[in-house]
N, C-alpha and C positions, 0 to 999 in steps of 0.2 A: 504494500499499499504505499503511496505518496504522500508528502508533507503536504501538499495543496489541500487536502482533507481540512486542514485545520487554519486557514488563513482566516477563516470567516467568524471565528467564536466571539469576537466583539468586533463590530464595525464601525466605521464613522462615514457618514454621507454628507458631502460638502456642497451647498446648493445655493446661496443666494448672495448678492453682493453685499460687498464688505468695505469696512474703513481702511484706511491706509495707517494704523499705527499698530504697534506688536509689544508695547510695555504698559504698564498701569490701565488697563482697560477693564471695564465693569463687566464680568462674565456670570451668567446665570445658569447653574445646573438645575433643571427641572426633572426632579424624579419622582414628583407628586403620587403617583400611582405604581408603587413598587414594594418589594420586600426588602428586609433589611440586607440582604444578600445582594442586591443590586447595587449597593454603596461599595462594596468590597473592592470590585473589579476596576472601577472608575477612580478610585480614589487616589492611586498614584498620580494621576494626569491631575486631579485637583491639587495636589502638595506641589507639582512641579510648577505648576501655573502661578501659584502664592509666592514660590521661591524668586520666581521671574518678576515679581512686583507686581502682577495682575490682583485685581479685587473680586473675588470669588464668593458668590452666594449660592448655598446649596439647599434646595427647597426638597423635603422628604417626610415622610409621615414618622420616621423614626430618629430620634437623636443619636449622634455618634457615640461609641463606647468610649472612644479616646479622640476627645476633639482637639482640632487644630486651632489654635486661639487666632490665627488669621485669617481664617473660613466662617462668613457669617452663615449661621445655621438659620433656616426659616422653616418652622414646623407647626403647620396649620393644624390645631387641636381637633377640628373636625375629621379631616382625614386621617388622623392617627388613631381616633376613635373607631373610625369605620373599618381601618386595616386592621387592627387588633381583634375585629369579630371575624376575619377572615381566617376560616378554619379550614383552609383547602388542606394544608399540611398534616394536621393532626387527625383528620379523619379520612386522609388520602387512602390509608389503608383498608379501611371500612369500605368507602366506596369501590375500590377496585375489586373488592371481594365480593359485593354485593348488586352491582351494577353493570351489565356486559357492556362492553367496550366504552368504558369510563373515561379512560386515557384519550378516546379519540371526541368525545361528546364534551369533554370539557373545553376545547378549543371554542366550540361555536358559541359559550355563553361570555367570552372575553369583551366581545365587542360591546356588549349593553354593562356589563360589569364596568369598563372603562369610561363608558359614557356617563353613567350615573356617578362614579368619583369626580369626573370633571365638572360635572353640574355642582355636586357639594362644594367641591373646592372653590369655582368662581362666585358661589352665592355667600360665602363666607366674608362678614363684616371686616375681620381683620385681613383677609386675603385683598380684598377691594381695596382697603387702605393701603396697604403694602403696594399694591400696583400703581396705586395713583400717585405714590411718593417714591416711586423707584423709577432707574433709567439704567439700561444695559446695552452693551455694545457685541454682544453675543450671546447666544442661548443655545445651552447644550441640553438635548432632549432625550430621555429614556424611551426607547423605541417601542416599549410594549403599552400601546392605547393610552400615551400621553399626549392625544391630540390638541388637547387644549394648550399645552406648551407652544403648538403652532400659532396659536391667537395670541400668546403672550409675545412672541416674536414679532408679529405684526404689530401690537399696541407699541411695542420698544421701538419699532422700526430698525430692527437686529437682524443679522444675518443667524443662522442657526445651524447645528448638527444634528444628526440622529446618532445616537449611540446605542448600538443593539449588544443586550448582556447575553445574547445566544446566537446562533444561528439568524441570517437575514429571515425574516419572518415571511410566510409564503404570500402574504398581502403586499408586500413591498416590492415584489418584482416590477410590476407594470408601473407603478409609481418612481421607480428609480431607473426605469430602462433597461433592467437587467434581462437579457435574452431568456426565452421560455425554453428550456432543456429537460423538462420533468419528463420526456418520454424515454429518457436513459437515465436519470437522476432521481432517486428514491425521495419520496413526499415525507419531510418532516413530521408533518400532521399525521400522515397514517403508517409512518415508519417501515414501510414495507422492504424486503432484502435488498441487497444491492442488485442481485441478479433478480431481476422482476418477471414475472410471468406476463403473458400477453395481456389478460385481462387487468392486472396491477398497472401496466404501462398505461392503458387505455384509461384507468380510472384516474390516475394521475395528470393524464394529457386533459380530463375533463375539469380537474380542479386544478388550474394553473397556478394560484398564489401560494408557492411555495419554494424552498431552496434548503439547502445544507452544505456541510463543508468538503462535498466531493469538487474535484476540479471542474471550473466551469468558465464561460466567458462573463467578464465583470465591465462595469463602467470605469473609469479612472478616478471617481470618487468615491470608491467604496474601499477604504483601508484596512487591511488587516492589523489587528493590535492585541491579538488575544495573548493571555497569561501575564497582562501588566502586574496583576497583583502577586505573581510568584517572586519569593525572595531568594536572590543569589546565594546569600549567606545567612543561615538560620541561627537561633538563639540556641544555646545548650539546652540539653532536655532536664527537666528537674530530676533530682536525684533519684526520687522514688521510682521515675520511669526507667532512668538509665540502669540501675539496681535491678530491676524486674528482667529488662533486656538481657543483660549480662548474666543473669542466672541460667540461661539455657544458650548450649553451643550451636542449635538448629536455626537460630532465628527468629522472627516473630510474624505474625498476620494482624493487619490493622482493619478494625471495623468501624464504620461510622457511615451513618445516613443524614448527614449534614444537620441543618439549625431547622429545619422544617418540619422532618419525618420524625416522629416520636416513636422510635421502635419500643420503648418500654411501654407504651400503650397499646401495642399490636395485642391481638389474639395469643394466649400463652403457647398454641402449638406452634406458633411462628418462631416467637424466641426461645422456645422449647428445643426446636431443631437446630438452632445455633448452639446452645449449650450442649446437646448431645452429642454435634458432630465436634464440638472443642474438646471432648472427652476423648474422641477417638484418634485425634490428629496430635501427632506428638511434636509440635512446637508451641510457642507461648503465643498469645492471642492479648491484643490491647484493643479495649472496646470503649467508644464512647456512648454511654448510657445515660440517659436523659433523666431516669426516673429518681426520687429521693430514697426509694429502698431497692437494694440490689436483689436480684432472684435468688432463690434458695438452692442449695446442693451445686454451688459454683465448684468447677474443678480449681485445681492450685495453679494451672497454667494460663489463667485469665486474670489479667488487671482491668478494673471497670472506675470509671469517674466521668461526672459531667461534662467536663471540659478536656479537650486534649489538643495540643501542639502540633496540628495537624503535619502542616509544612516541615516541621522538625523531624517527625517521626517518619515521612515518605521519604526525607533526604536521610535517613539513618543506615548504614551501610548493611545493618543486618535484617533489613526489613524484607520480606518474601513475596506478599501478595497484600492487596487491599481489595476487601469486602465493601462496596459502595453503593448507593441509591443511584449513582450515574449521574449526578449533577456536573454541570460543565466545568466548574471551576476544580472541582476534584477530579476530574478526567485530567484536566491539564495540568494539574499539579502532580498527578501520578506519570503523567507521559513525560514531564519535566525531569523527574528523578527516576525513569525507567522501571516503575514499578506495575507489573501485570495485575490485573484486574477479574474480581468476581462481581458481576453487575446484576442486581437486582431493582429494577427501575420500579417508581410507584405513582407518579404523575409528572403530568407537564412533558417537556420534550424528552425527559429520561428515557423513554422506552426506543424512541430515535438513537440517542447517545450510546445505548446498551447494544442495540443491533449492530451500531456502526465497530463499535470496540468488538463484538463477537465476530463478524464478519473480517474484520482486520488480523484476526488472529492473534490480537495481544490481550485477550480476555476471554470469559465465558460468560454469557448471558444466562439466568435462571428467573422463575416466576415467584415471586414473594408469596403469592397467596396460596399456593400448592406446595411450598417448600416442603421437603424432609431432610432430615438429617443425612441420608443416604445420598441424595442428591448434592448437599452441600460436600459433603467427604469427598466424593467423586470430583465434583469441581476443582475444590482446593488441591486435591492428589495431583491433579494434572498440571494445575498451575506451579505448584511444587517440584514436580518431578519430571515434566516434559519440558527440556530445553526451549523449545521453539517459541512458548509464550512471552519468555523473557527475552529471548532474540529479537522477535518482531517488536517488542516492546522497546529495546534498545535503539532499533533502528527508527523507530518513531521519534523517539527522545533526541536522538542525533539532528534529525529534520527539524524538529520544533525549535532547537536552541540555535540552529545556523541561519542567522538574520543579520543585515547589513547593520543594523542597531537595534537598540532593546525596543520592545513593545511601548514603553512608557514616553521615550524619547520620540519614537515614530508619532504617537499620538501629540506630543508636544508639537513637533514641527508641523504638522497638518492644522492644528487646531490654529497656530500662530501665522500659516499660511495663509486662513482664511481672513485672519483681522489685517494682513499685509495687502492683499489683493484687494483690488477696486471693483473687481468684477470676477467670478468664478462660473461664469456660464459656459466658458470654454471646455469644461468639463463634462457638460451634460452630453449624452448620446443624443442623436438625432430622433430616436425611438420613442422619447417622450413627447415629443409633437407629432406624432403619426397616430393615424386611427389604429383600432386592433386590428383589423381585417390587412391594412396596410403592412401592421408587422409581421403578421403570420403569413404574408405573401399572396393574400388572396385580394388585394385592392389596389 
């Protein structure tokens, strides 16, 4: 598999006329409709901008865990309350178990969800006062249904960037003039295998708003910056973790389902399968466990706690495998550090990610709702004792790291490019101005 598959994990789209300045500008990051995890991949760009002397305002439902005193945070209470009620992550396992094709159906509710939150945001008295008293030279918009950010860019008479925290969304293809290649590239929404059947190709051709990390034709204003959040140099592990790891010469497996999926609230048979498998595999396990109480009858080869220094663990020389929910940041970190995966997707684009990992040969996909200890033992045994998985992941890692400059420096350069140029329309493909039938060669 080729490295081009990963160019698009985070993307910038440069769209509008811009002022001719590159320092001391007022820049708005509008992440009004997002989870906390959306803040993480873009934060290195935010910090580089304030280091260059720009004035950055970050709009988000969630306050930062480690604030930067140079960044102005605006957290509208109405959006915060609404997002705190969003239970997609905690109930995702239940929905996946009880609702047929839930991973597919969840995409169709996103437009109304985004519209409702945008209306809530714009009706807020605090927001209206903030808008009337603010002026920005550039607006950076989270690409997941933050369309009211476009209205803010219009209000402030400012250019904007679209920042996607995953693959380019299916509905962005026509808007950004990206060629329709969905008869040979699988659809993120339906997560078909790479080698699609005729019917699957026909289906994706009829549902043309789709894209993913496979090599494809792209306009010059779509810029790959995936992996900005990854640390080149990690902090040392806490002594308790390091001592546990060093207690075994066979290395360790790391288990984490991210910040949204709470495996501790899963049906007992699911985490029971994990515990039984851990008892049968003769390596150590480090498990990010969100619950206040640990499961009973834990074997001695497992270490559990609520928070884990994930990047430091994935960079550790003794790590052998990573059991994950297939979130994109987790996959990027595993690729960067060359750690093969066992993927158990739960919701959103995680099925699509897991299918790509499985097809690429650098991981194994399992279904979490029907997971058994035998399945997990078999998958981990293959990862631990079949060299091809590690070999493929090391190839992927080498390609992922091989860039002319770091993702954060790339994002900084293109962000200031927008500020420097008086007109960026020369980057737009002609297909944006053509009718659909003309684009398809039929008009």
